[in-house]
N, C-alpha and C positions, 0 to 999 in steps of 0.2 A: 419337298421335305422341309419343314420349319428350321430355321437355324439353331442350332444347340447353344443355350445359354454360355455366357462366357465361364462361368465357375465350373459349369460341367467339361467344357472343354477344358480346362486346367485341371481337371481330376478333384474337384470340390463334390461332396454331396450337398444336397439343399440343407442338410442338416448342418454340416460344417459352414458353410457360407452364413445361416442364420446364427450360429454359436460365435463366427467371428463378429458379425455385428452387435451380438449381445454385448460380448467383451468389450468392444468400443464403447458403447453406450454405458456400461458399468463403470468403467476407467473415468469417464467424463463425469459421471454422478457422483463418484469418490472423490474425484480433484474438486467438485465444485463444493461438496461438504464441508472439505478442510480448508476451503476459505472461506468459508461462513465461520466455521471454528474458530479459524485464525482471526477475523474481524471481530468475532466476539469476546475475544481475549482467552481463548480455551487452549489453543495449540499456538505454539510459539513461532512457527516458519511451514512456508509450504512452497514447493515448488513444481510447477504445474506440467502435466503432458498435453494440455489443451492445444489441439491441432494437430498432433503427431499422432492420434492413436490409431490412424489408418495404415501408418506404416509401419507401426508396431503389431499391428495386427497381421497383417499381410506376412512379415518377417516370422513372428512366432507360429504360424499355421503352417508354415514351410520346413519348419525343424522338427525333430523328432523330440518329444519331453521325456521319453523314454531311455535316451542315451547320450543325447548331445547337451552341451556345456553352454552356459550364458555368461556372459560379463557384461551386465549393463552398465548405462549412466543414469543420471540423477531423474531423468526425465521418464523412463521405461516403465511406468505405473501398468499401463495396458499390457505389456510384454509379461511382467512379473504375475500378473493376475491370470494371465494364458497359462503359464508355466507352474502353476498350483497356489499362489498367495490368493487371499480373498479380501473382500471391504473391510471384514474384520481384522485380520493382519495387520493392513495399512494403517486403519485408525489405531490400532493399538500401537503402532508406530510414533504417529502423529501426535498421541497423548504421550509418548516416551513410557509406556508400560512395561512390566516384565514380562509378560508374554510375547512383547514384540520378538517374532522370529528371526527378524533381520539382525537385531543386536542386543535383545534384551533392555530396550529403552535406552541404550547409552550411545548412540548416533540420533544426527540429525534424520528428518524423514527425505526420503529418496536415497538412503545408503543401502541400499537391497544387499541382500544375502542370506542362503540358506544352502547349508552344507547337502540336506538329505536331498534336495531337488537340484542341484550342481547348479548354483547359482553364486558367483564368486561374490563375496565381500567389498562392497565398493570402498572409496577412499577419497576424501574431500579433494586433495589436489586433482585437477582434471587431467585425463589420459593416464593415469597410471594402469588402470585395467587394461589399455591395450598390448604392453608387452607381456602383462599379466597372462592375456589369453593366448598369445605367442608359444608361452611357455606349457600352457596345458595341451595346447595343439601338438607341440614338439612331443610331449610325454606321450600322448594317445599315439602319435605316429609311430614312436619307439616302441611301444607295447603292442603295436599292432590292433588298436581297436577301431572299431567301425563307427566312428563317431566324428563330430565336427567341433569346433567352439567358434561361438557367435559373438562379437563384441561391438559394442554401440558405442556413438560419441557426438558432439554437435560438433561444425564444421569449425568454430574458433578452435577445438581442441586439434583438430588438424595441423595446426601451426604450431604445435607443442613437439619437444624433441621426442618425445615418449613415442608420437605415432609415428615418425621418420624411422627410427630406430626399429621398432617392430615391424613395420613392413619391409624392410631391408631383409632383415632376419628371416622372416615369412617367406619372401620372394626366393631368396638361396635356398632355404631347404624345402621348399614345396609344400608348405604344411595346410592343413586342412581346417583354415580359419577364414570365416567371414567377416571382413571389415564393414560395419554399416555405419555410415554417416546421417545423423538426420538433420541435413542442412534445414534450419529454421529461419535462415537471414540474417540472424543477430546473436553475436557472442557478447551477452549482455546487453550493451549500448552500441558497439561497435557494428556497423552493417558489414553485410558480406563483401561489398566493392572496396573496404577498406581493410579488408583480411588479407584477400588473396591475389596475388599478382596474375595467377592464371585464370582461366575461365572457370573453372571447375575444380571441385576438389576430386573428382572420380580422374581428371586428367594427369595426376600424379601417381597413379597407379604405374605407369608405364616404365617410369623411372626404377620401378623395383620388379619389373619384369613380370607383370602379370596384368589382368585385364581389369579396367576399370569401366562401372557400368553406371549411366543415370536412369532414374527412374523418378515419375511421378509419386511423390510420397504422399497424395492425397488420393490416390487409387490402390485399394487395400488389395484389389485381385491384380493389378499390375506388378505390387510390391511382390506378392505370392509368386507369381511368375518368374521373377527376377532373382530371387533368393531362392527359389526351388533348383532353379537349374544351376546357381552356385554351389549348392549343398551337394548336388549330384554330382556336379564336378568334383568337388573336393573329395567326398567318399571313392570316386573312382583315383584318386591319386593325382590328380590334377593341378592342385595346390590352391592359392587363396584368391580372392575376389573382393576389391574394393566397390561397394555399392555407395552410390550417394542419392538418399530419396530427398528429393525438394519437397519441403515442408513448409510450414509457417507457425510461428509461436504465437496463439492467439491472445495467451495472458503476458502479463508483466515478466520479465526474468524470473522473479520470486516475490513473496509477499513484502518484501523490503524495497522492492523497484518500483519507481514513476516512470513507465514506458512512455508517457506525454512528453517527456524531456527530449526524444529521440526519434519518435515516429507519431504520424498523425493518425487522428481518431479515424479518416477518411482510408488510410490505408488498412487500417485492420481493420475495418467493416467490409472492403472489399475482399479481402483475404477469406473474412467468416464465410463470405457468399459462397465458396468454393472448400469449405469444410468437409473433411472427409467422411466423417459420421453421414452428414447429410446427402452426400453422392453416394453411399453405400444404401440408404433408405431408399432414395429413388431407384437404385439397381433392383433391389429386393420385389418393390412394388412393381416395377415394369415387367417383371419376370414371375409375377404371379405368386411370390413368396410370404409378401407383408400386405397387411392392410390396416385400416385404422384401428378395428378393433383387435388384432392379434397386436398390433405394436402398443396400444394402451395396456393390454395383459402384461407384456414384456416390461414396460415402463413402470407399472405397478409392482412388478416383482423386483425389480432392481429398486424402488423406494425403498420397499419394505426391508432389503437387504441392507441397504445403507442405513436406513433408520435404527434396526438392530444392532449392527456394528458400532453405530455412535454409540448407542446405549450401553452395550457391552464393555467397550472400551473406556468410557469415561467414567464406569463404575471400578475398571480392574484396578488390582494393586500396583502402586511402583514397586520398583526393584528392592529389597530389604538393604538398610545402608550397610550391613555387613559384608554384601557382596560387590562393595566398590571396588574394590581391587580383584576381581575375579577376571580372568582371562586378559592382564594384564602383565604379568610373573609366571613363570612356570610355578606349577602345585604340585606337593606331595600328592601320590595317590592313594 
């Protein structure tokens, strides 16, 4: 009997694993387009997900888009696309247009938020979403809801006080929350070895009374397995899990950063050879789900989607000046 493909052993269908790959490729294409627009002087700022798509895709497919909550951080482009955003919505945000569902053009790109989709609005100070996620998880537990809250952050954020207070509270109350650290090796320019005295971010979980798990963040299927187990445990009342996905940021920290000042081109190119998108592509080819013709059709569809989104967002109107103070103070109904 032939070996069962990994994705089927994990409970994923052929269609689901192809969709996972498509979201990863779409996120990369949107991200690359925003960089081009930034360098052309058309959008002011980009903060990239490149290198972290596999971790986000695996996690996103392990959650239930119909009932769970997201508290994402600023690199989670692939995750919010899985959750219901589109190339168009994120390019509207990049151009700061009125139709931007995240903030109506009032926030920097990467500040995701969408009440309709249960995506918590993000703030610029890093880590503030972590105690918010714990609060959401507490509310769900008090209401008896069968749902979990997922919160993501970088390894640099795990050194902030918000992280430790949130994990302590979640551990004491056994809350249904998944703490997902996308460890991309650099807190802006500070390497991991200068941030942590412990070997891994996941090691910190035992101090708060729950499990810490390390996973290869460049392997979308392995991330799916680990997050799915944590989600199932949380739904059973087993409390939180801290998952550390080991990734690598392939781009500079942001469009305002020159990463050549703190890491070599050789280091980045070595990491690029292990890119999670390419690893997923090779897997799909190996199990007979993808060939050159099918991949080219997918790429053409994605290019058309990103082109249309760019054209639409560039033409879309900005928010009217008289709306400047909306959502700042309480308003009469």
